[in-house]
N, C-alpha and C positions, 0 to 999 in steps of 0.2 A: 657603804655602812647599810646595816639593814633597817628597814623604814619601820615604823611603829604602828602596831596593830592600830586600824582608827573605827573599826565596826566590830562588834559583838553582835554574834547572828546567832539562832537557833535551829536549827537544820534539822528536818524530818529524812533519814536516810531512806532515800527513794532509788531502787531499783529494777531490775525486769524480772527476780526473783522472788519468791515467798519469803517474808522476813517475820520474825516475832515481832510482836507488840512490844509498845515501848522502847522501842530502839531510839532514842533521841539523843543528839548529840551536841554539846555547847561547845565553841572552841573559837578562838580569835581567829582573823583573818588577815595576814600582813600583805598590804597593799603598795606599791611603789607612789613614792612623792608626787610624781606624775598624775596619779587615778585620783588622788583623795578629792580634788576640789569638785571633780566632775562628778564622783559617788557621794560626795556631801550634798550635791547641789539637787542631786537626784531623790535623796533621803529627805529632802526641805521641799521639794515639791510633792512627794508623796502622803505628805502629812496634809495636804488638801483634798485627798483621795478618803474613802472609806475603806481602806484597808488594816490590816492588824500590821503595825511598826514591827515587829520580829521578821513579818514577810518581806516589807516592804523594803527592809532593809538588805534581805537575802536576795530579793528580787534584782537592785541596785547595783551590788557585788555580781553577781551573777551575771548580769549584760553589760557588767563592764569587759568580763572576762572572755565572756562568748562573743562580744562584738570585735575582739582583736582576733577571732579564730571565725571569718563568714563562713555558711553552708558550703562548706566544699563538697564536689560530686564523688561519689565514690565508686568504688570497681562495678558495684552493682547499678549503680546510674550509669555509668557508662556502657552497659550491656543492653541497658533498656531505652537508651537511645540510639544506639548504633544499628540495632535492627532494621529499623525503620529505612535506613541508608540502605543496607543490605537486600532488603526487601524492593526497593525503588517504591517508598510510599510516596504516592500522590501521583505516580505516571499510572499507575494501574486500580480498577475499581477495587474496592473493597471486600475481601471474603464476606464479610458480614450483611452485606446487602445497605441498600440506604437507608439511613435513618430518618424520623421525622421530630423535629423538636418542637415541643408544647410548653406553654406556661404553665410553672408548676404546680398553682392552684385549679388548673384543669384536668390534671390529671384523677385517676381513681385511687382511690386507698390502696389498693392493691399495688398500683402503677408506682404510686410513691415509694413504696414500701420497696419494691424491687428496684427503683432506683438507690435509697439509701442502704440497702442490702450491698449492693454492688460496690457503693463507696467504703463500707465497713470493710468489705474482702481487699479492696484496694489498699487500704490504709492497714489492714494488719499483714500484707506481703509487702508493705514497703514500698509498695510503688505510688501511693500518692506521695508519700515524702520526696520519692525520686525526681516528680514532677515539681514539686516545690522546691528542693534545690536548684532544677534547675533554671525556673525563672526567677531566683534571685541572682543567679550567677548571669542573668540577661539583660542587667540593669542597664547598661549603656548600649546596648545591642538592640533592644527590641522596646526603649522606653523614650519618650519626650523627644521622637521624631519619625521618620518617614516609615520603619520597620513595623512599627506598634500593630498596628491594624493587620497588616500582611501576616506578619509573624505570630500573633496570638491566633489569627485563622488557623493558622497549621497546628500550634501547640493543643488547641482544644479538638481537633479532628483527630489527633493522635491520642487523647486521653479517653475520648467518646470512643477509640476501635480498643482500647483497654477495657472501656466497660462493657463493651460487646463481645471481646472475649470470654468474658465471665456469664454475662446473659445476654443472648444476642435479641432479645425481645426490648431492652430499654434503650433511650436515647438519653442524650444530655439537655436537661430542660432548662429553660431560661427564667430568668427572675423580671416580671415585668413591674418595674418601680414607679410605672406612672401611675397603676390604680391605688399604689399605696400614696403617691403624692399628693393627690387630691382628696386626701381625708385628711380631716384638721390635725391629727398627731399621728402620723406615718410611723413613727416608733411604738404604737399601739398596734401594730398589724399583726393578725394572726400568724405569721410567718416569726416571728420572736417567741414563739411556745416552743413545748415539747412537739408538737404536731407536726413541725418543720424545721426549724435550724436552731432552736434552744435558747436562751440566753440573750440578751441583748447589751447588757450592762456587768458583766463579768466573765470569768473564765465557764465555759461551757459545762455542765453539769449533767443536764437534762437533755432530751430529745435523741435523736437518730444518732446525733453528733458527738456527744457527750463522751469527755474524757480523751478527745483525740489531741495528741500529743501534735506541737507545731514546729516551730524553728527554736533552736537552743535548749531541746529538752523540757519544754514550758507546756501546759495545756493552753488550748488557742482558748483568746479570751478576745470580746467585743467592748466596745465603749458607744454605743449608736446614741447620738443627737448630744454629743456633751456639752456643745457652746455654739454660738452662733457662726463661727467661722465654718462648722461641719455640718451645719445642718440642710444639707442640700442634694436631693435626690432628683434626677432627671426625669424633667415634665413632658406633655406633648407637646407643650409650644417648643422646648428646645428641638424636639426631634423636628417640627415642621420648619423651623429657623433652619436647620441644616439644609433641607430641600429649596433653600431659595438661593442656592449656589451650584454649580456643575463640576467641578474637578475636583481631584482627591485632594491635592494641596490646599484646597480652601477649607477644609475639615480637619487638616491635620496640623501637627505642630510645627512652627516653623522658629529657626532661631533670630530673625528679624525684628520677631512682634515681642515685645516684653510684657506687654499689656496681656489680662486673661480675656479671652474670647470665649462668646457663646456658642459661637459656630465651630469649634474646637473638640472634635468627640473625644479625643484623649484629656483632653481637660474636665470636660463634663463626665467621663470615666473616671477619672482622677476624684472629682468631688462626691460619689458613691463609696469611693473606698476611704476618703476622711468622713464619710456621714458614718459608717459602719464602724469605722475607729478599731482600737485594740491592735491585734496581729492584720488587719485587713490594711491597715493605716501606713503598713510599712511594706516598701516593696520586695525584701528579703524574707519576709514572713507571711506574705497574703496568701500564698497558692497551696498551703496547708489547710485553710479552712474553706472547708466545701463551698460556702457562700461565695466564695472567689468564683466558683466555675458558672453558678447559675447566673452572676453577676455579668461574667466575660461572654457567656452564650447571648444574653440581651445585647451589650454592645456590638456583637458580632451581625444579630438581627439589625441594629439599627444601621449597621453598615451596610446590610445586603439591600434595607429597603432604597438606601440611599442610591446605589447600584442600580436597582431597578428604576430608580427616579433618572439617572444619566441616561438610560438606555431609551427611559419613554420619553422627557423630555428636553434633554439636551442632544445638540448634534454634532455630529463630528468628533466624538471621544470613544476610543478602545478602551474599555475598561479593563482588559488584561494587560495594558500597558502604562495606562495612567498613573504615574509617580510625580513625588514631588522633583522639583530641578536641580540637579547635580549641586548648584552651587547653593542651596538651602536645603539640608536635610534633616534640620532639628537645631536641638539647644547646642549650645557648643561643647556638651560632654558626651554627645553620641559619636559613637564607633561601630564600623562595618554597617553603614545603615544605607548603603548605596543600592540602588536596584539590582545591580550584578555581583553585590558582596555574598558570600556563602552565609546562608541562614543559620543562627546559632542556634544548634542542637542539631540540625538538619543539615550538613555537609553538602549532600546529594543535590537540594534546593538551592537557588537564590532568593534573596528576599522579594524581587517583582513576582516569583512564583506564587507568592502567598494573592496574587491578582487573579489566577487561573478562575476560568469559568467552571471547571470541572470538579472543584471543592463541592459546590453546590449544586451541581448537575448528577454527580455520580455518589457523592458522599454522604450527603444530607441535604434537607430540606426544611422549611419553619411552617409551622401553624400560624395564622395572623394572630396578632396580639386581641385578648379577650374584647368584643365590645358587646354593647348592648343590642338585642335584635338577632345575634349571630351564637357567640361563645361566651359570653357571660353567665355560665352556669355552674353547677357545682355548689357544694358546701360553704364554701368559703368566697364566694361572690356574688356580688347583688348589683341591681341597676338602681341609682336612685333617681330624685324629681328631675335633675338636669339631664338624664338620659346618659349618666356615666357611669362605665363600670368601675366597683370598687372591690376594695378587700374588705372582708369582715374583719374583726379586733380581737382582741386576744381571749375575751371572755367566750369566745365561740368555741375555743378549744377545748374539749372535754372528753373523760374515757379514753386517753391516750395509753397504749402499751408500750413500754420500755421495751426497747430489743435488747437481746442478753449481751453485755459486755465480755466479750470472750479472752480480749488481750488488754490486760490496762497493767500500768508498773507503778499502782499506788494502789492502797485501799479507799476507794470512795467513800467512804464514812469517816477518814479522815480531815479535817478542815485545815489541811495544811500546803494546799495549792500555790505553787509558785505564781503570782499575779504578773500580767505585763505592764510594765507602766512607761508614763511618759519620759523614758530616759535617752532617746534618742539612738536607738541600737538599729539603726539602720536609715533607708533612704524614703522619709516621708512623702505621701502622696499628698499634696495639696490643690484641691480643686477650686471653684469660683467660690465666691463667699454664699453663707445661707441665707435665708429670710426669716431666721428668728425661732422657728419653732423649735425651741431645745427642749429637751425631755423634763426641764424644771418648771414648764410653762402649763398652765391649766388648758382645758380643752376648750374653753370661752375664749382663751386668749388665743389659744393657734387658730380657732376660727375667725378671729378678727384678721388675724395675717393672713390668713388663705384667703380670704374674701378679697383683702386690698390688692394681694398678689393678681388675684384672677383678673380685678378691675385694669390693674396694671396691663397685664399680657393682651385685654382687649384693646386697652388705647393704643398700646404699641401697634398692634395690627392694622388697627384704622388709622395709623400715622403714617404706615408704613405704606397702606395703599393710597392715601391722600397724596404722600409724597412723589410715589411712582407716578399717579396721575399727572400731576404738576411736572414733573419730568420729561414723561410724554407731550402731553402738550408744548413744554417747551421746544423739544427735538422737533415737532412739526412746524411750528412757527419759522423756526431757525432752518430747515429745508425749504421751507415756502420762500423766505426771504431771499436765499440762494438760488431757485429758480428765477423768482425776480429778477435779482440783480442779471444774470445770464442772460434772459430774455431781452432786458434796454439794452446789453452790450450787445447782443446782434441783433437786434432792433436799427443802431446807431450805425453798426457796421454796414448793416444792408442799404442804408438810406445815402450813405456817404458813397455806395458804389450804382445808386439811383435804382436799387432793386424796392421789391414791396416784400413785405414780412410772408412768413407761407401763409397765415392765419386771414391774410386778405386776397379776396378773390376777385 
């Protein structure tokens, strides 16, 4: 029996060709009985968000049907990812030479313009979308387990090579969010302006990435710091904590550990995805947003500093083979994440090949994080009284020039964009709980929260040092006791033999 229409939606016809103004169509959508509870629940949730009701209804129906058809790889995608295998990607130095990755805000205005121009060309050619679809298909093969870091390293190198094929002078910059974390309201960073990323709480309609379409034919959107669960950027303390460990398995996802860990780099990474929200909060949608690439470049930077720590401070570790144990490759849903399993999308490589030293020896290197006295320079960085390098905030972004939008599939003057709503349309990335600095908090409230957290971090560091000291003292006392016992036993034995101890002359 045919299901009754449950939602009346008003749709603006959106196509890739020029259409006459005023072509609005109103019609009823027939939904199967099984869909109605999910769509109705989505619409109910949307009433708590600042969107137009008709658009919310459309988004909920749209998301239900597109969820049935995930972002499958196209023939063009397969061609993009077959070339690296055919050319032995990773085994030979890149034709464009070695790149140098820097923090976004240290780039000159021209340097940042060159990066965004390359992104737009990759978007217009469909290459950005190809990478987005591959990442969406790599849910269980490159997340929640051992392959997360090595797979994303290779994925980023390949994308950067596509960038440099267009302009060999550009490199993939990284977003150092520790310098955003340390201001009271990180969501007020200059990055969330037309000068850099564009909007942080809506569909992206300004800046160099405006009106980029993402997954399921919707304009990319963000929802930064929307609630207490999602207010968590990685801090300098988090990075320092990682370096208290020495092995790859110490900082990667285990299937045996159910609790969230502050020294799991993947979970820290999830927190940033969750913080940005919108498309970035869903695995299948995230790589369509250019912010994904700057975020992952910094995760790779953190991992590289950990590897340098392994070489300098840890003994007897071969960082090219240091992997998770075969008995614990990650969460129960992971597939093909063993060290010798073919790398998803790059069948000529194995997962463990992402640990090769040659990636950072031949393909790219990093400029250090901006710091006071060294590289905290430029229009949008400054040093505070604590000698911390911090970002400038939104009001500093003035006089921006919008890049020409050469390929758009709708009239940007029409406010009928499809919003991305929290309707559970993919695999959500859930990180560590935030500290409460949500975007509805005042600056004074956020300052108090930040100050309290800084005090707690300082106390934790002191506590760790104190505990380490007592642990060392305990080991020394235990060792002395064992030596004393052995000496007494030896002395008793020699007396029975009528011998003298070696210390008696």
